[in-house]
N, C-alpha and C positions, 0 to 999 in steps of 0.2 A: 888674366887677358889683362894683360901689360899695355897700358897707356900713360901719357907723362898729361900729365892735366895743368892748362898751363893759366895764370892767377886769375886771366883774366875771366876764368871759366864762371858761370851762374854761381849764384847761390845754392838755387835747389837741383842737387842729385838725388835721382831716385835712385833707391837700389834697386840690386837687376835680380829677380827669383833665377835660383837651380834650373840652370836648362836638363829638362832630361834628356840628350842627347849626351852628358857630360858622364852620369853613372847613375843606376838605380838606388846612390845614395843620396843622391840632390831630393829626392826628396820628404827628405825625415832631415835635412840640414833647417837653422831657423834661417829666416829670411833678415836678421838682422845684423849677418855679417856680410861687412863693409866690403863689396862686391860691384862698386858700381859701370851705370853708362859712360862712355869716355863722352865729354862734353863737344859741341863740334866746336870747339876750337882746341879738342887735343889734338895731341902734334901723334901720325901714323906710326912714330918710329923704325922707319926703313932700315932694311939691316939684308941689304943682297944675297951676304954669304948666304941666308937661307931662303932662297929661291930653288932650290934643288934638294931632291926624296929627301937627300941627305940629312938631313933638316926635321924633317919632319916627324911629329913625335902624336902618337894620340892623346896627351895631358893638355894638348895648345887647342883653343879654340880662335872660329873666325870672331871677326874685328868689327865692334859697331862703328866704323866711319866715313860711312855712305851720310851726306847731310839732307836736308827736305827739299832743297832743290835739286838732288841729285836723283830722287825718288819722285820728283815732278815729273820731271823729263824721262826718266825711264817711261811712266806713266801714259804722258803726254808723244811720243814716239820715238823710243828705246829699241823696239821692234820692228820696226816699219821697214822694212824690204825694198827691191825694187820691184815689186812686186805692181804697186800703185805706180809708179811713174811708168814702167813698161807696157802693163797687158790693160791699164783702167780702163778702154775701150774694147775690151773683148765680152765684156755684157751687155754695152750699149750694141755691139755693132750680134750679136744672135739675138736677143727678145726686146730692143727697142730702148729707147730715153728711159720711158714711165717704166715701164717691169726692172729696168735696172736699179733705176731711183726706189724705187719701191721694196727690190730684193735687200739694197745696203741699211736700209730704212731698217725691217724685221728685224736682219741678224745683227742691226747696232741696240736694239734694244734688249734681245738676249745679250749680248755681251756684257753693256750694262749692267744689267741686272746681274750675270755673273762676277764682274766686279766690285759691284756694293758687296752683294753677298757671301765673299770673300775678303773681304778687307773689311768688313765687325771680326770677321775670326779671327786675320790677322795684326788688328791692329791692339787683340787683347792680347790673342799670345805668338808675338814674334819671330819665328824660329823660322830654319834656312828651308824644312821641308814644305811648308805651308800645307795646303792641301792634300799632302802625303799623310804629313803629322794629325792632320789634324781624322781625318778617315782613320786612323789606326785607332787616335783615340776617343773620336765622337762616336762611332759606326763598328768598327772592326777593323783587325790589325789583316785581316785578310785583304781591305778596299784600299788600304794606307801601301798594301805591300803592290797592290798593282797598279794602282794609278803611279805611285814613284816611280817603278820600274820602268812603264810604257809612257812616260816622261824624259823619264831620261835616252829612254833608245830613240824615241821621237826628235828630243832633241838632236843626237849627235848623228841624223841622218840628217835630221836638215841644218845640222851645223853648217855643213860643205853642199848640199839640196836644196833651194828652198823656190826659186821663182824661174819663172819658163823659158824652156829650149827645147826647140821644139825636136821629139821624136815621136815617129808613127808606133814604136814598138809599147810605148808604155801608156796604162790606162790608170793611173791612179783614180780619176772616178769615173762616170760616165758621162762627166761632161769635157772633162779636161785632158787630154793627150798631149802630156806633155810632164819630162821630166826638170821637177822646181828643181832648180840650181843654182844657191848663190856664186856661191867661188864661179861654176861656168859661165854666169851671168858677166862678174868682173871681170873673166879671159876677157867675153863679148866686150865689153862695155872701153879694156883695154885699149885690145884691139882693132878699137875705133881709132886710136892716137900712134897705136905700131904695131900695124898689120903684120910685121914681121914674125914677129914672138908667136911661141907655141901657148896654147890654151895654160897645157899646164905647167909652164913655166911661170904666170904669172897667178893662177890658184897658188902655188906653194908661195909665190911674192908676196902674196893675200894675207897668205895664213900664218907664216911669222910671225910677221910684228904685231899679228893680235892674239896670237900665242903668248909672245912673251910679253906684253901690259898686263894681261890676266895672271901672269908669275910675278909679279910685282906685288901688289896692294890691290885689295875691293878700294880705292878712294880712286885709284887709277881707272878702274872700269866705271867707278860714280863719275869721274871727271871728263874720263872721254866720251861717254854717253852724252853727260850733257850737253857738249860740243857737236855731237853728230847728232843728236837730236835737235838741238838749234836752227841746226845748221838746216836739217829737212821742212823745221816750222818756218821759217822767212820763205821758203822758197814753194811753200803751201801756197804761201798767203798771198806772195806777189804773183804766183801764177792764177791765181782764183779772181784778185786785184784787175790783175790783164784782160782776162775771160771775159769776166761780166761787161766790160769798157768795151770790148772789142765786140760782143754778141750787141751793146746796147747803141752801135753804130760812131762809136767816138773816135776811131781809128780814122783817119785821114783816108779815103778812095776804098774804103768796106765800108758800107752800109748795114753791115751786120744781119746777120740770121734770126735773132730778137727769139720769138717763142715757134718757131715755124716749124722746127724740126718734133714739136709736140704734137701740131696736129695736124690733119687731114689723117685720123690712124694712122700715125710714123707712131705714136707713144708706145702702144702694145704689141709686137710684132711676135707671133706663131702662136696665140694665144696661152693656157696655163701650164704645157711642157716646154714650150721654151724659157715663161718663167721661173721655174723649178729648175732650170739650166742652170740660171743666172745665180740661185744661193751658192753653187759649186764655186763661184770668182769670186762671190762676197765673203764666206763662209771663213776661204783660206789667206784672203787680204787683213783680216782679223786674227792673224795670226801671235799668241807672244799676248797679250795684255794681261795673263795672269803673272806677268816674273816680277812684277811689282809685289805681292804677297809673296813670294820667294826673295825679294830681295831687304824684305820686312827685315828679317833672318840679318844683316848686318848697319842699319838705318842706325843713326841717334835717334833717339825722343820718336821710336817708331807710335808711341801710343797717338801721339800730332801728327807724324808725315804721315802714317797710310792714310787715313780720312781723307786727310787733300789732297794726293795721290791719285787715291780712285775716283774721287768729286771729279778731278782731272781730266778722268777719262773721257768725260761729256763733252769736254774742249778736242781733244782727239777725234769722235768718232762724229760730231757732227763737220771741225772743217776738215778733218785729212778725209773721209769717208764719202760723207754723202753730199757736201759742198761740191768736193773734187768731181764726183759722178753727173752734178747737177751741171758744172761748170764744161766738161766733158762735153755731157748731151746739150745742152747749148750751142753750144761750140758748133760742134760737130755734126753731120746727117748719122744715120746708124747704117746708109748704101757706102756711106762715105770708103774708098779705097786704104786711103789710110789706116781708118780701125782695123779692117779687114789685115790688111799689114802686121799692123800689131796684134792681130789678135793670133797670128804667127809665125813674127817673126822676137827677135834679143833684139834688133837693129832701133838703138838710140834715136835713129834718125824719123825714124816710125811711132815712135811717143808720141799721145797723145798732147803730152805739154810741151814735147816740140814745134807741132805742126800748127800749137795754137801760136804758142811766140812764135814760129816765125807769120803765122799768118798776119800778124798782128804790128808785123816790120821791124819783130830784131832778128837779123840775118842770123845770128853770133850764136841765140840760144841754142842752139845739141853744143855745144860743149860747155857751156853751164849748167845745162841737161846735166851731159854726161858726168863732169864731174862730183855734181850731188848723188848723182846713182852710185860713183864710187864710195862717197860719206854713209850711203846705204848700205852697203855691202857691211864694210868695214863695221856699223853699228849692228848690222844682223848677224856676221858671228862671232862678232863682240858678246852678243847677248847667248849668245847660241852654246859661248862656251860656258858660259858665266852660270849659266839656267842647267845644263847637263850637270856639271861638275859639281853643284851647292848640293841636287839634288841624292847625284851619288851619294854626298855628304854626309848628308841626313838620313839615306835608310843605312848606311853602315851605321851611325850614330846609332840607330833605332835596334841594331842588331837583325835589321834584314839583307845589310849584306855584305860581305867581306871585311873583316876590321879596318883592314890597312887602308879601307878609301876614306877612313872616317879619320885619318891623322892629319893634322895638320902642322905649319912649318909657322916660326916664330912670328911674322906678318899676318898673319893671318889664311894664307890660303890654303887649299885641302888640295897638295901637291900631289896626290898618286889617285884623285878622280879628279883632277883634271890630266894629268894624263892618260888617265883608262881611257877620256871620252876624247880625246884627241887622238887615242891607237884606233878605237871604234869607227870614227869619224874619216881615217887617211884608208879604211878597210875597207867601207862603206865607198869614196874617191875613188879605190882600184877596181871596186865589181863596175865602174861606169863604164871601165876603157876593156875590161876579160868578158868574154862572153856575150860580146855586142848589148851589154850592160843589163841582161836580163835581169840577172840576181839583183842588180841594185833597182829594179824596176817594181821586185817583188819587197825589195825591203820597204819602199815605199810606201805601196798597196797595204802593206802590214802597218806601218808607224800612219798614213794616210787618215783616218778616221779615229784616230789616237785622239786626237785634242775634242772633239766634241761630245768622247765617251766621258774625257777628263772634266769638262766644261759640266756637261751634265751631272756629273757624280757631284760638284760640286752642290749646288741648286739639293742633293738630299745631306750631304757632308752639313748644311746649313739649316735643313728645320728638326737636326737630330741634333744639332748644339743646343739650339733653342728650346726643345723641349726637356732637354738634361739642365739647360740653366734652370729653367720653369721648376723641375722637377728637386731640386737641390734648395731651391725657397731662395737662390741670389736677385735684386733687384737688377732692373734693366741701368740702372743710373751706375755699377758699377762696371758697364764697358764702355770704352775711350770713346766708340763711333757704334753709334743706334743704327741701321738699315730701314729707311721710311717703307711703309705699307706690307709688312710686315704679316700674314707669311708669300702675300702676291708676287712678290720677288724669287723665291726660291722657287714655289709652285711654277711661277711661269718658266724659271729655269726650264724645269725637268718638262715640261708641256713643247715650247719652243725646241729646244734638245729632241725631241722626239720628233716631232714634226719635221725639221731639217734632216733625219734622220732618215726618216722614207722619203725625203727628199730625195735624197743623194739615191736611193736602190732609182725611184723613179726615172731620173736622169740617166742612169747607167741605161736602165732599159729602152729609153725614146732615144740614148745613140742610132743614128741608120752608117751604119749597114749593124743590126741587132748581133752583139758579141755574147752570149754566154758569162764570155772573158770577163767581161766591163763588171758585171752582178758582183761577181766572185773578188774581183780585183778591191771592188769597193767598200764591202762590208771582211774579207776577209784580216781585218784589224780585230775585230769584234772576239772572236777564235782565242787570237792574244790575250786579250783580255778576258776570257771565258777562263782557257789554260791557266791564266797567272793565276787568278782570283779560284778557283777547283785543286789549283794544285798545289794554294797555301793553306786554304781549307784540311787537305787533305794531313798534310803536313803537321799543322797543330794538332788534330785528332791524332794521327800515330803515332807523331814523333815527338809529341810535347807531351800527347797526355790530355786534351783540352774538349770539355766536352760543350762549352760555349763559348759561342759563337759571336754573336752583337754583344757586345758592352753593355753591359744594365744601366740605364740612368743615375741611379744614386752612388754609381760606379767608375759615371765618368770623371777624371782626371782635369776640375779647372781649376788646378793651384799651378802647376810645374809649368815656369817659362811666362806665366801672365806677367803683364802689364806690373801690376802691382796687388796684394791682398786683400781677399772679401772686408768689403765696407771701407777702402784706406782711398775709393774715389773722389771721395768730394774732400778733404784733406791734401790731393794731390794739386787738384783742381785751382782750390783756394791759393795754394802756394804760388802754384803757376802766375796765375795771374795775376798773386800780390810781384812776382817778378818782375811778371811781364811789364808793371805798371813803374816798378822802380829804376828798369833797365829805358825805358822810355820819356823818365823823367832826367835820367843820368845823363842822357844822348842829347837831349833838350840844352843842359850846363851846361855840356862840353861847348857845342854850340853856342852856346851865346858868350862863355868867355873865349875862346876861338875871335869873333865877334871884334 
């Protein structure tokens, strides 16, 4: 790992344990070899000539160049796309503001438990494959293989197609008849300003610069996501303030609805059937929260950055989702035509955010919201390319994908994996044109429930990890971050994931007119999950001759990729505290001298 360490780097430079993705010999090498994490002041050492696949090599490694602030913003708002802006009112129009708010709270609790349990493992073992690597190491290689390929395909399809464009032929879930499309949403957004340009032309104009940014360096991804996410955070905060002021009657000439939209039986509409269907909208709005664990594999000081980032997820859930849904529900009645139009349109003027800004007296809000929507599209597409390429890279480095996808250039970019993700995404894009989008519809159906299966599996992996940790006599103080309330959180992940799995099927049955195709489309992704799992088990047994399926607890590898060796946690923490105090006092002295 080549990096130029600045003379201003901190004194404390923890040694990096050898990665399991490098070679099988890594496990036998001594930790005393001086391979260091680059410090936060390390220069990435960009080489533009190495941006092409011809310079990729299996000997190169990804770079630890993302700082704590990058990881923090990725956790807070990195993967939030156009859905929260364009279709935030769909759940309210379906079941009322009370049901919508409750469903977002329940899904928020579920997602928070997923991120916390995953963060405990990612802080100790910061690798690009995250839960795929953890599944192979703590449970069985078959589980890691299944999670990795599911996740890669999910991001490849969703990288170009993530949020709503009306399409009656698609049935991602029983409650949502939309082709979810990030690039198509981008085309709609840009056509608002230039309607004469075709959608496919705008799609290419979006994908080209995003892909080129991915080719340069991981630091470029981190920096771009930092600013994209910052714009979205500012927009949401501003919207909540304006919306609450409007609701409380603070806008001249507008008395404000107050709590009227939650009164007289309007909070909960349609009973449990409609409430169950709102889980679909809530669940897909939270997509991508696990990306912070994938990014941990390329972050500096992950044992400090990851805990801070996963804790910030609470801020994201409350600010972006719960308060946004509450504000929309307070300001716009569930029967308002604008909510109904937003549920069936990608027109930016139908966005609940635009409607509330305009009713509060900001007439030009449509252009501001449109500009923020564009940054959301760029951000989500950027994250999708990053997530898919790093997962394929991790699969290749662990022997579960062709080796060439594990090749990395001198800048630490997995070029072959990135181009493969682009190629599959491009083919998926073409399926929206060929055959009236039928092929793409089934691609979405295959990956539609993938995220729920991945998240539920993370709960099982966490339980297995803690069991192995205890069986090998390792103290919890050795972990950089310890999840609270164990084992309630991973058990809650499994239970809530199962309930939402059932709710998706229930909502598919309740959609009128009833169609068996809706139910099949909802659960066909489970077939892919089972085929991958059973297929790898068969390969292990008949191809590799392995009879043992689960990894025995005493044989679970708790050393490779670890932030530090067993028993070193106390020493590392003492050195970091000493370093922090020295740095703080040094900054004070510098300021005093400047005065």
